[in-house]
Z-matrix of the N, CA and C atoms (Angstrom, degrees):
N
C 1 1.459
C 2 1.541 1 110.60
N 3 1.283 2 115.03 1 135.93
C 4 1.458 3 121.76 2 176.32
C 5 1.513 4 107.03 3 -96.11
N 6 1.295 5 115.75 4 130.67
C 7 1.456 6 119.51 5 -178.53
C 8 1.514 7 111.06 6 -85.38
N 9 1.286 8 115.52 7 -179.25
C 10 1.458 9 121.41 8 -175.46
C 11 1.529 10 113.46 9 -67.13
N 12 1.355 11 117.27 10 -5.91
C 13 1.457 12 118.83 11 175.45
C 14 1.529 13 110.71 12 -63.44
N 15 1.310 14 116.81 13 -20.95
C 16 1.459 15 121.41 14 -179.81
C 17 1.534 16 112.32 15 -83.75
N 18 1.305 17 116.53 16 9.86
C 19 1.466 18 121.57 17 177.85
C 20 1.514 19 110.81 18 -56.50
N 21 1.323 20 117.75 19 -29.32
C 22 1.460 21 121.59 20 179.16
C 23 1.531 22 110.21 21 -61.22
N 24 1.345 23 118.21 22 -34.16
C 25 1.460 24 120.91 23 177.65
C 26 1.515 25 111.42 24 -65.02
N 27 1.312 26 115.60 25 -41.19
C 28 1.469 27 120.65 26 179.21
C 29 1.529 28 109.99 27 -66.78
N 30 1.319 29 115.94 28 -46.49
C 31 1.472 30 120.85 29 -179.47
C 32 1.532 31 110.49 30 -60.82
N 33 1.320 32 117.27 31 -43.56
C 34 1.460 33 120.55 32 179.77
C 35 1.526 34 110.98 33 -65.76
N 36 1.319 35 117.40 34 -40.38
C 37 1.457 36 120.64 35 178.91
C 38 1.522 37 111.24 36 -64.60
N 39 1.325 38 117.48 37 -37.80
C 40 1.463 39 120.64 38 176.14
C 41 1.527 40 110.86 39 -62.65
N 42 1.337 41 116.68 40 -41.17
C 43 1.464 42 120.68 41 178.15
C 44 1.527 43 110.96 42 -65.32
N 45 1.337 44 116.66 43 -41.29
C 46 1.462 45 120.63 44 178.25
C 47 1.519 46 110.99 45 -63.20
N 48 1.322 47 116.48 46 -43.38
C 49 1.459 48 121.56 47 179.04
C 50 1.533 49 110.29 48 -59.62
N 51 1.311 50 116.21 49 -45.55
C 52 1.460 51 120.96 50 179.45
C 53 1.532 52 110.51 51 -61.60
N 54 1.322 53 117.10 52 -42.46
C 55 1.468 54 120.99 53 -179.96
C 56 1.527 55 111.08 54 -66.40
N 57 1.315 56 117.30 55 -41.76
C 58 1.466 57 121.48 56 178.74
C 59 1.519 58 110.52 57 -60.86
N 60 1.315 59 116.29 58 -49.32
C 61 1.464 60 120.05 59 -177.26
C 62 1.530 61 110.64 60 -65.68
N 63 1.297 62 117.15 61 -39.66
C 64 1.463 63 120.91 62 -179.23
C 65 1.527 64 111.47 63 -68.61
N 66 1.323 65 116.68 64 -43.70
C 67 1.463 66 120.59 65 -175.50
C 68 1.520 67 113.84 66 -75.82
N 69 1.322 68 116.80 67 -41.34
C 70 1.462 69 120.27 68 -171.07
C 71 1.517 70 114.84 69 -105.69
N 72 1.324 71 118.25 70 -21.56
C 73 1.461 72 121.28 71 -174.67
C 74 1.519 73 110.76 72 -122.33
N 75 1.314 74 116.57 73 19.08
C 76 1.459 75 121.37 74 -177.63
C 77 1.518 76 112.19 75 -76.95
N 78 1.286 77 117.15 76 -146.67
C 79 1.455 78 123.43 77 -174.88
C 80 1.524 79 111.47 78 -64.47
N 81 1.335 80 117.43 79 -46.83
C 82 1.466 81 121.44 80 177.78
C 83 1.522 82 107.75 81 -96.96
N 84 1.342 83 115.12 82 123.83
C 85 1.459 84 120.94 83 -175.77
C 86 1.527 85 109.94 84 -126.82
N 87 1.312 86 115.01 85 162.16
C 88 1.461 87 121.82 86 170.06
C 89 1.528 88 106.88 87 -150.95
N 90 1.320 89 115.17 88 163.39
C 91 1.460 90 117.99 89 178.72
C 92 1.524 91 111.38 90 -60.96
N 93 1.324 92 116.73 91 -38.69
C 94 1.466 93 121.04 92 178.58
C 95 1.528 94 111.05 93 -62.65
N 96 1.318 95 116.55 94 -45.33
C 97 1.474 96 120.24 95 179.83
C 98 1.527 97 111.10 96 -64.40
N 99 1.323 98 116.63 97 -41.37
C 100 1.465 99 119.78 98 179.42
C 101 1.524 100 110.62 99 -64.82
N 102 1.323 101 117.33 100 -39.98
C 103 1.466 102 119.89 101 178.19
C 104 1.526 103 110.97 102 -65.73
N 105 1.324 104 115.95 103 -40.06
C 106 1.469 105 119.74 104 178.80
C 107 1.534 106 110.37 105 -63.86
N 108 1.322 107 117.14 106 -41.57
C 109 1.460 108 121.24 107 177.35
C 110 1.523 109 110.27 108 -62.77
N 111 1.328 110 116.93 109 -43.50
C 112 1.460 111 121.27 110 179.28
C 113 1.528 112 110.88 111 -60.19
N 114 1.325 113 116.91 112 -45.10
C 115 1.463 114 121.50 113 179.34
C 116 1.525 115 111.65 114 -62.34
N 117 1.311 116 116.83 115 -42.29
C 118 1.467 117 120.25 116 -179.53
C 119 1.530 118 111.15 117 -69.80
N 120 1.317 119 116.24 118 -36.30
C 121 1.468 120 120.35 119 177.18
C 122 1.525 121 110.43 120 -64.34
N 123 1.317 122 116.63 121 -34.39
C 124 1.470 123 120.79 122 178.02
C 125 1.529 124 110.70 123 -59.86
N 126 1.316 125 116.51 124 -43.38
C 127 1.460 126 120.65 125 177.61
C 128 1.533 127 111.03 126 -64.34
N 129 1.319 128 116.86 127 -46.08
C 130 1.469 129 120.27 128 177.58
C 131 1.521 130 111.02 129 -60.72
N 132 1.328 131 116.20 130 -39.17
C 133 1.459 132 120.97 131 179.27
C 134 1.538 133 110.25 132 -61.01
N 135 1.321 134 116.74 133 -49.34
C 136 1.472 135 120.03 134 -179.24
C 137 1.529 136 111.47 135 -61.91
N 138 1.322 137 116.56 136 -41.75
C 139 1.464 138 119.95 137 178.89
C 140 1.534 139 111.42 138 -65.03
N 141 1.315 140 116.57 139 -42.30
C 142 1.471 141 119.32 140 -178.38
C 143 1.531 142 111.20 141 -69.29
N 144 1.337 143 117.52 142 -36.00
C 145 1.466 144 119.82 143 177.75
C 146 1.525 145 111.06 144 -67.83
N 147 1.318 146 116.63 145 -37.34
C 148 1.457 147 120.49 146 175.87
C 149 1.527 148 110.59 147 -63.57
N 150 1.317 149 115.75 148 -45.30
C 151 1.469 150 120.56 149 178.14
C 152 1.531 151 110.62 150 -63.69
N 153 1.323 152 116.44 151 -40.42
C 154 1.466 153 121.83 152 -179.99
C 155 1.529 154 110.82 153 -60.53
N 156 1.323 155 116.44 154 -39.98
C 157 1.466 156 119.62 155 -177.89
C 158 1.526 157 112.67 156 -73.18
N 159 1.325 158 117.38 157 -17.94
C 160 1.468 159 120.99 158 -176.31
C 161 1.522 160 113.60 159 -110.89
N 162 1.327 161 117.42 160 -3.87
C 163 1.461 162 120.01 161 -169.83
C 164 1.512 163 113.18 162 -110.35
N 165 1.312 164 112.51 163 165.54
C 166 1.459 165 120.85 164 167.56
C 167 1.523 166 105.61 165 -76.14
N 168 1.304 167 116.60 166 132.18
C 169 1.457 168 121.27 167 -177.70
C 170 1.530 169 110.78 168 -66.26
N 171 1.330 170 115.08 169 128.52
C 172 1.469 171 120.92 170 177.64
C 173 1.532 172 108.31 171 -131.21
N 174 1.317 173 116.33 172 157.71
C 175 1.478 174 118.70 173 176.49
C 176 1.530 175 112.98 174 -59.06
N 177 1.314 176 117.86 175 -36.11
C 178 1.469 177 121.03 176 -179.08
C 179 1.530 178 110.82 177 -66.29
N 180 1.316 179 117.69 178 -38.04
C 181 1.449 180 120.75 179 178.64
C 182 1.533 181 110.23 180 -68.04
N 183 1.303 182 116.75 181 -40.52
C 184 1.479 183 120.58 182 175.33
C 185 1.524 184 110.52 183 -64.02
N 186 1.320 185 116.95 184 -39.91
C 187 1.465 186 121.32 185 178.50
C 188 1.531 187 109.96 186 -61.96
N 189 1.325 188 116.97 187 -43.75
C 190 1.462 189 120.99 188 179.47
C 191 1.527 190 110.40 189 -60.23
N 192 1.308 191 117.36 190 -47.32
C 193 1.468 192 121.18 191 -179.59
C 194 1.536 193 110.29 192 -60.95
N 195 1.316 194 116.20 193 -43.45
C 196 1.469 195 119.95 194 -179.53
C 197 1.532 196 111.22 195 -65.41
N 198 1.318 197 117.17 196 -42.22
C 199 1.466 198 120.60 197 -179.56
C 200 1.526 199 111.84 198 -66.02
N 201 1.324 200 116.99 199 -35.73
C 202 1.468 201 119.90 200 175.96
C 203 1.519 202 109.69 201 -63.78
N 204 1.320 203 117.40 202 -42.38
C 205 1.469 204 120.95 203 177.43
C 206 1.525 205 111.41 204 -62.88
N 207 1.325 206 117.13 205 -42.07
C 208 1.457 207 120.89 206 177.54
C 209 1.525 208 110.36 207 -63.73
N 210 1.327 209 116.65 208 -39.87
C 211 1.466 210 120.94 209 176.29
C 212 1.508 211 111.71 210 -58.04
N 213 1.335 212 116.66 211 -44.76
C 214 1.465 213 120.75 212 177.15
C 215 1.519 214 111.09 213 -58.97
N 216 1.316 215 116.93 214 -45.33
C 217 1.465 216 120.48 215 -179.35
C 218 1.528 217 111.63 216 -62.16
N 219 1.318 218 116.61 217 -42.01
C 220 1.467 219 120.66 218 179.47
C 221 1.526 220 110.23 219 -64.27
N 222 1.327 221 116.94 220 -43.53
C 223 1.458 222 120.69 221 -179.69
C 224 1.533 223 110.66 222 -64.60
N 225 1.322 224 117.04 223 -43.09
C 226 1.468 225 120.16 224 179.04
C 227 1.528 226 110.73 225 -61.91
N 228 1.333 227 117.00 226 -44.47
C 229 1.460 228 120.31 227 -179.87
C 230 1.533 229 110.23 228 -65.09
N 231 1.324 230 117.17 229 -41.89
C 232 1.470 231 120.55 230 179.81
C 233 1.526 232 111.02 231 -65.93
N 234 1.318 233 117.44 232 -34.99
C 235 1.463 234 121.15 233 179.34
C 236 1.519 235 111.98 234 -67.24
N 237 1.295 236 116.20 235 -30.94
C 238 1.469 237 120.81 236 -178.75
C 239 1.530 238 112.98 237 -82.19
N 240 1.314 239 117.37 238 -17.07
C 241 1.472 240 120.31 239 -179.46
C 242 1.519 241 108.61 240 -84.86
N 243 1.305 242 116.47 241 113.93
C 244 1.461 243 121.86 242 -178.27
C 245 1.517 244 110.99 243 -104.86
N 246 1.307 245 114.20 244 49.57
C 247 1.462 246 120.71 245 177.72
C 248 1.519 247 108.57 246 -161.46
N 249 1.306 248 115.55 247 158.05
C 250 1.456 249 120.71 248 170.19
C 251 1.517 250 106.04 249 -91.59
N 252 1.291 251 115.95 250 129.28
C 253 1.459 252 119.09 251 -176.75
C 254 1.525 253 109.23 252 -147.58
N 255 1.330 254 114.26 253 138.58
C 256 1.452 255 119.10 254 177.49
C 257 1.509 256 111.97 255 59.59
N 258 1.282 257 115.59 256 -131.50
C 259 1.463 258 121.85 257 -177.04
C 260 1.521 259 112.33 258 -74.90
N 261 1.323 260 119.18 259 -27.63
C 262 1.460 261 122.97 260 -172.78
C 263 1.523 262 111.70 261 -89.90
N 264 1.321 263 115.04 262 130.29
C 265 1.452 264 122.31 263 -178.14
C 266 1.521 265 108.43 264 -117.97
N 267 1.320 266 116.90 265 128.11
C 268 1.456 267 121.32 266 177.47
C 269 1.519 268 109.44 267 -104.32
N 270 1.304 269 116.50 268 126.84
C 271 1.457 270 121.24 269 177.58
C 272 1.527 271 110.75 270 -65.31
N 273 1.320 272 117.19 271 -27.13
C 274 1.458 273 121.44 272 -178.94
C 275 1.520 274 112.72 273 -82.85
N 276 1.331 275 117.32 274 -22.52
C 277 1.462 276 122.61 275 -178.41
C 278 1.527 277 108.82 276 -133.97
N 279 1.333 278 118.10 277 71.19
C 280 1.465 279 120.63 278 -169.63
C 281 1.523 280 115.49 279 -69.62
N 282 1.316 281 119.12 280 -30.02
C 283 1.462 282 119.29 281 -177.07
C 284 1.530 283 111.21 282 -89.88
N 285 1.307 284 115.21 283 142.34
C 286 1.457 285 118.80 284 175.15
C 287 1.512 286 109.03 285 -79.66
N 288 1.307 287 115.55 286 153.25
C 289 1.462 288 119.20 287 178.95
C 290 1.516 289 110.14 288 -77.48
N 291 1.347 290 117.79 289 151.36
C 292 1.466 291 119.71 290 178.15
C 293 1.526 292 110.96 291 -66.63
N 294 1.293 293 115.88 292 147.29
C 295 1.466 294 119.62 293 -178.49
C 296 1.454 295 111.21 294 -90.39
């Protein structure tokens, strides 16, 4: 069991997740950026699952796991949208579709 001294790992992973989502899945997107975010989230996911299996359960660890899952969902949805719409602009699909 990993004690709460490992809270720094959770805090750092939350910061990394926020940076990944902001940098690669923010307002301006591209297929390359979305793939890079997906790949980085995979690493965070594996690390958090390893920590989860060895740690005392805390709300912050549960929050991290949930946010990683939400990140995956956002990336999957953004990858399937082949248009720029509303606030989000895709470099790969610059024109909006006709209404």
